[in-house]
C-alpha positions in Angstrom: -21.0 19.4 -16.0 -18.2 20.0 -18.7 -19.1 20.7 -22.3 -19.4 18.1 -25.9 -16.3 19.9 -26.7 -14.8 19.4 -24.1 -15.0 16.3 -23.4 -14.2 15.5 -27.1 -10.8 17.8 -26.3 -10.5 15.4 -23.0 -10.6 12.5 -24.9 -8.2 13.5 -28.3 -5.8 14.3 -25.4 -6.1 11.2 -23.6 -5.7 9.6 -27.5 -2.2 11.3 -28.4 -0.8 9.6 -25.1 -1.7 6.4 -26.5 1.4 4.2 -28.3 0.5 1.5 -30.3 2.6 -1.3 -31.8 2.6 -3.3 -35.4 0.3 -6.7 -34.6 -0.3 -8.7 -37.7 -0.4 -5.9 -39.9 -2.4 -3.9 -37.4 -2.0 -1.3 -34.3 -2.9 -2.4 -31.4 -2.8 -0.1 -28.1 0.7 -0.9 -26.4 0.7 1.6 -23.7 -3.2 2.1 -22.9 -4.1 -0.9 -20.2 -7.8 0.3 -20.6 -9.0 -0.3 -23.8 -10.2 -3.6 -24.6 -7.7 -4.8 -26.8 -4.6 -4.7 -24.4 -6.1 -6.1 -21.3 -5.7 -10.1 -21.3 -7.7 -12.6 -20.2 -9.3 -12.0 -16.7 -11.0 -10.9 -14.2 -10.2 -6.8 -13.4 -11.2 -4.7 -10.3 -10.5 -0.9 -11.3 -11.4 1.2 -8.9 -12.0 5.2 -10.1 -10.7 8.5 -8.2 -10.1 11.6 -9.1 -6.9 12.1 -10.7 -6.0 8.9 -10.1 -7.3 4.8 -11.9 -6.2 1.5 -10.3 -6.2 -1.4 -12.2 -6.2 -5.3 -9.9 -5.6 -8.6 -12.3 -6.7 -11.5 -11.3 -10.0 -11.6 -9.1 -11.6 -14.4 -8.9 -15.5 -13.5 -8.8 -15.8 -14.4 -5.5 -14.0 -12.4 -3.9 -13.9 -8.8 -5.4 -15.5 -7.9 -1.6 -12.5 -8.9 -0.3 -9.9 -7.7 -2.9 -11.8 -3.8 -3.4 -11.3 -3.8 0.9 -7.4 -4.6 0.5 -7.1 -2.4 -2.3 -8.8 0.6 -0.2 -7.1 0.2 3.2 -3.7 -1.1 1.3 -2.1 2.7 1.7 -3.1 2.6 5.6 -1.9 -0.9 6.2 1.3 -0.7 4.8 2.1 2.7 7.2 1.0 0.8 10.1 2.6 -2.5 9.5 6.2 0.3 8.6 5.6 1.7 12.3 4.6 -1.6 13.9 7.4 -2.9 13.0 10.1 -0.7 13.5 13.5 -1.2 16.0 13.4 0.5 19.0 15.7 1.2 21.9 14.6 -0.8 25.1 14.8 1.6 27.9 15.0 0.4 31.3 15.2 2.4 34.4 18.7 1.5 36.4 20.5 1.8 39.3 23.5 4.1 39.8 25.6 0.7 40.2 23.8 -0.9 37.0 24.3 2.1 35.0 28.2 1.8 36.0 28.5 -1.5 35.4 27.2 -1.0 31.8 29.2 1.1 31.3 32.5 0.1 32.0 31.0 -3.4 29.9 30.4 -1.1 26.5 33.6 0.0 27.2 35.8 -3.4 26.8 33.6 -4.7 24.2 34.5 -1.1 22.4 30.2 -0.6 21.3 29.8 3.0 20.5 26.4 3.9 22.6 25.9 0.6 23.6 21.8 0.7 22.9 20.5 -2.5 22.4 16.6 -2.9 20.0 13.8 -4.5 19.9 11.0 -4.3 18.2 7.5 -6.2 18.4 6.2 -9.3 18.2 5.2 -10.8 14.9 2.0 -11.8 16.8 1.3 -8.0 18.0 1.8 -6.6 14.4 -1.1 -8.9 12.9 -3.3 -7.5 15.7 -2.2 -4.0 15.3 -2.9 -5.0 11.2 -6.7 -6.7 12.0 -7.9 -4.0 14.4 -6.6 -1.7 11.4 -8.5 -3.4 9.1 -11.8 -3.6 11.9 -11.7 0.3 12.3 -11.6 1.0 8.7 -15.1 -1.9 8.1 -16.2 0.2 11.2 -15.8 3.6 9.8 -17.0 2.0 6.1 -20.7 1.2 7.4 -21.0 4.2 10.1 -21.1 6.0 6.6 -22.9 3.4 4.6 -20.7 2.8 2.0 
């Protein structure tokens, strides 16, 4: 646990970084979103982690649990969706006869490499996102969080 002097120094260091603007003859924090005067009216969801604080605005009270779960899994979900929506070359086994015909077609059409690309259907992408969310929920229930 930090001593009182260390906590005072930490608060002073954070206070030095705050920029103020003058409104109606008063100085109001302009760059400190954690100051109560700097927050706009509404419901806020705040997630504090070591070295990072994330604030989500306009969270309706009946959706707090859903918003918090989505916030927690957002990065994993983005990586998964990006991976699933990438284009991949179509690989098909061809006989020697078909391969010669394909090579001639590429020369006639003046296509280099002549590769066709494919991507998963939107249904497969959504299914993988739902699978990722379910996996995360199962892990949270096992951990008791």
